[in-house]
N, C-alpha and C positions, 0 to 999 in steps of 0.2 A: 167620218168623225175623227178628230185628232186623238192621238194616243193619250195625251194629258187629260182630255175630256173623258175618255173611257176609264182612265185610272181614277178620276174623281168619282165617277158613278159606281164603279165596281169595287173600289176600296170601301166606300161608304156602305154599300150593300152587304159587305162581308162582316160588318161590325157586330151583327146579331149572333154570329157563331162564336161562342166562348172557348171552344175546345182547341186551343192553339198553343199550349205550352210545349217547349221543346225538351223537357226532361227525358233522360234516358237515351238520347242520341249518342252514337259512338263517336270517338275522336278520330275521324277518318284522316285528318290532316297529319297525324303522327304516323299513320300506317302507309300513306301514299304520298310521295314527294311531288308527284305530278298533279296538275289540276289546281283549282282555286276554291276558296270557301272553307269555313270552319264551323263547328257547332259549339265552340267554347268561347267565342269572342264577346267583347262588350260593344255596345253601340246604342242606337236610339232605342228607347224603352218601349217595347210593345208587349212583353210577356215576362213572367217570372218563373224560374224553375224552383223546385222544392228546396234546394239548398240556398235560395236567395239571390242567385245570379239574375241579372237583368239581360235579356236577350231581345234582339229585334228581328221581327219577321215581316216579310212582304206578305200581307194578308189580303187576298183579293178573290173575287169570283171570276171564273172563266167567262161566265155570262150571267146576267140576271133575268134573261128570258127564261120562262119555265112553262112546261105543258101541264103542270099540276096546279091545283087551286086550293092549297092548304090555307085555311082561314086565318091562321095566326101569322102568316108569312108576308112580309112587305113585297116580296117578289112573286107572289101568287099570280096566276094567269089573269085574274080579273083586276089586279091592282093597277092603278093609273100612276105609274112611276116612269121616269126616263129609263130607257133600256139601252144596253150596250153589250158588245161581245168582243173579247180578245181573240186573236188567232193564236195558235200554238207558238209561233215564232215571236209574237209580241210579248207573251208571258216570259218566254226564255230570255228575250232581250232585256226586259225590265229587271228580271232577277239578276242577270249578269251585270247590268249597268249599276243597279243599286248596290250590289255587293262590292264592286271595285271602288265605289265611292264611300265605302264603309257605312252605308246607311242601314244595312241589314246583315243578319247572320243566317237567314234561311227563308224558306217559302212555305206559306200555308195556302193551299189552293182548294177551293170548293167551286161549286157551280150549280146553277139552276139546271133542270133537266130539259134538254133540247133534242128534238127528233125522237130519241129513244134512250133508255138507260144505257144500252151497250154503246151507242154512239158517243154519249157524254163521257162515259168511263174511258173510252178509247182516246178521247181528246186529253183528259187529265193524265192518263198514262203516257201519252206522247210527250207532254211537257217534261215530265220527270225523266223519261228515257233520254230525251234530247239533251237535257242538262247534264245527266250523268255520262252518257256515251260521247256526245259530240264536244261538249264544253268542259268535261272533266270536273263538274261541280261537286265538291266534297262537303258542302254545307248541309244543313238540315232541310228535309222536305217532308211535309205532312200533307197527305192527300185525303180528301173527303171521299168516301166510298159510296157508290150508288148501289143500294141493296139489290135491286132487280137486275143488275148487270151480270153477264156471264161469269161464273166462278173463275174461269181461266183469266179473265181481265183483272179480277180482284187479286188473283195470285201474282200476276205480272206487276200490279201496282205495288205489292209488298216487296217485290224484288228491288224496286228503285226508291221507294219511300222509306223514311225512318219510322214514321207512324202512320197508321190508318185509323180513320174514325167512321163509325156508322151511327148517325144520330137517330136515337129512338124518339126524340122530340117530346113526347108526352108520356106520363107514367102509367097510364092504363090503356087497355085495348079499346074500351068504350070511347075514350077521349080521342084516340087516333081515328077510330071509325067515324066519329061525328065531325071532327074538325079537319081531318085529312083523309077523306074517303078513298082517294086514289092510292094511298099507301097501305101497306099490309104489315102488321106487326110480326106475323109469322115469317115473312120474307126478310125483314130486318134482322130478326134473331137467327135465321139461317145464315145470313151473311156474317154476323158476329161469330157464329159457331164455326164457319169455315175458316175464318181468320184465326180463331183459337187453335183449331186443329193444325194449321200450318205452323203456328208458333210453337206448339207442343212438339211437332216433328223436328223443328230446328233445335229445340232444347235437347231432345233425345239423340239427335245426330248432329253434333256441332259442325261437321264437315259439309253438311247440306248447304245449298245456296242460301245466301242471306235473305231474310224475310222480316220486314218491319221490326228492326231491332229495338225500337222504342215502344213496341206493343200497339195496343188499340185503345181508343177512348170513345166516349159518346157524350151526348148532351141532352138535358131535359129542360124544357121551358117551364118556368115557375109562374103561375098566375094566369095562364091562358085558359085553363079549365078550372073545374071546381076541386081538383085534387088537393088534399091537405099535405102537410109535411110528413105526417105518419105514413101516408101512401107513397110519397116520393122516396123517403128513406128506405122503406121496405123494398121498393122496386130497385133502388140502387144496390142494396145488399144482395138481392137476387142476381143482378147483373154481374157484380163482382165475383160471386161464387160460381156462376154458370160459365162466364166467358173470360175470367181472369183479366178484366179491364185494368188498365193502368190508372185511369181516372174517369169519374163521371163529373161532367161539368154542368153547372146550373146557370141559366140565363133568365133573368127577370123579364117577363113579357112586356113589350113596349107597344102600346096602342099606336096604330097607324092611321093617318087621316083617311076618312071614309072607310073605316074598318067595318066588316060585317057585324050584324047584331049578335052573332053566335059567339063572339069573344068580348071580354070586358072592355068598358070604355075607359077605365083607369088602370094604371099599372100597380102591381103589388109594391109594398115597401122594399127598397133596395136592401134594407137591413135583413129582410127575410132571406134573400139570396145569400147574404153573408153568413147568416146562422146555419144555413144548409151546408155551406162549405166547411164551417167549423165542425158540424156534426159528421159530415162525410170524412173528415180527417180523423175523427175519433173512431169511425168504423174501420178505416184502413190502417191506422197506426197504433191505436190504443187497445184494441181487442173488444171494444164495445159492440153490442148488437143493436139493431134498429129497435128491437123490443125494449131494451133497457133505456134508450134515449127517448123513445116515444111509445110508452106502454099502451096508450089509448089514442084514439083519433084526435086530430087537431093539429095546430101549428106549433113550431118551436117558439119559446118565449123570446121576445125582442129585448127585454130589459136585462137579461143575463145570458151568458154564453152557455152552450149545451152541457159542458162538463160541470160547471157550477150548478146548473139547473138539476142535473142528475144527483150531485152531492147533497143538495138541499132536500131533495125528495127521498134520499136514502141515508138519513142521519144515523141509522143503526150501525153503519160501517165505520163511524167516526166517533171520537177522534182516533186517528191511526198512529200507532207507535212506530216512528220511523226507524227505530233500532231493532225492530222485530219483523215488520211487515215485508212481504215479498215485493220485488221490483214492479210487477204488473200493477199491484194495488197502489203502490206509492205514486205511480204515474197517473192514477185516477184522482189524486188529490188536486183540487183547484189551486192553480198557481205553481204547480210542479209539472214540468214536461218530461218526455221520455228520456232525453239526454241527462237531465238533472236527476231523474230517478236512478239511472245507471250510476251516476257519480256518487249519489248518496250510498248506494249499496257497496261500491268500491271503498268509499271512505270509512264506513263503519267496520270494515275488516281491520282497520288500523286503530280506530278509537270510536267512542260513542258519539253519535250525532248530537250537536248542540244548536241552539237557535242561531248563533252567529254564523255557523256553517251555511245555513240556508241563505242568509243575507249575502254572504260572500259568493254563493252560487247565483246570485241575482234572481232568486225566486220572487214571486209576487207575494210579499209578506202579508199584505192586508188580506188577500184572498185565502191564503193557507192557514192563517192563525187559528180560526175556529175548528180546523179539521185535523190537526196533528198534535202529537206528543213527542218531545225530545228529552234529552237527559236533564235539561234545565228549564223546560217549559211545558205547561199543559194548560188548556183552557179552564175557566172557572167551573166548579162543580155544577152540574145541571145544565150548563151551556145556555146559549141564547136561542130562542125559538127560531125556526126556519123563516118565519114571516119577517121577523125583525132583521135577521141576517140578510135576507133578500133585499130589503130596503137599504141596508148599509152597504152592500156589495154590488148593487145594480150599477150598470154603466151610466155615467153622467150623460145628460142630453147632448152636450157638445161632442162627446166621444161617439155617440150613436150617429151623429150627422156626418162623421168622417168616413163611414164604411164604404161609400161608393168609390172613394179614392184608394181604399185598401183592399179591394177585392182580390182574391186569389185568381190566378189565370187558369 
């Protein structure tokens, strides 16, 4: 099979893995004058970092052959799809050639499981080692970790890769047992734990050998099982707390031709995936808990974002006096983000906050108006009911249709 044909098959097969952002990678090119590649360049858009940079990654599978038969996966053993496999040298050559043509800034490499977990992990590690040692590649490398592989192989992967990821795939043990019976949640979490321990060792001993400086991430598939957003967010919160993950990624389930009856025939709304990303950001950046965002079972609202949904459900905290409230609470006001909350606190050391200040900060004035008090503004006495506010502030239908193009990586 020609290399271009393999690339077409294995790049398409990799699109179902969302966990490929390159945030947190070190600027190796400034530390080492030898070699090629960088983690900070601009190029073809494949992924976005949290600071808004657009980076390009060669995102492929080493192979889409797999000995597992996970019901939600297009590459499962029983799936009738075209199969292909790269050699280690072919992946190295593609990465090198694409970089020197300015197509990419780095490599995201995953794989189906072939022969055994150890053999597959050895192949992934060999690609990264060859790029670093032989070709002096200084760009970003993200390796998907095979949970059942020897811990020594995972440790070596962290030596060459910027980020490692172990996909938990589904939010509950029962769902994994039912839809991916050859996988073991306990083994997945053991792999996450071993990566965390190595990261902690590096943090405590800076002179220790480099280990996955951009940390670890995971992915959960949304809509392949019956888990609601309450369950998904609680699982994400536990993963962040237990394993210090950089990110949990969410991937809306995509039905596959001739899918087994154990998985849904229709995909979930893509907007649901986006709302989970928004809620996840509130967990990581705003100090919200999963219990605050989803106090009961069910899914996140699709018509309003999670922060607005929380504010509408907790009107007792509002309107908030921006000249008295602490920074954390100001950041919880719909239409005001973390950066502007910090700016508001800094500004009020000089003078009292006025309505015009918020406009100059480019806050979302329509959203924040019912929830704040300034030196020259306060909402009408009694306020508007949450039901009416929800109708007034809900996303317009045309905005809701844009979310597939605006998904966070």
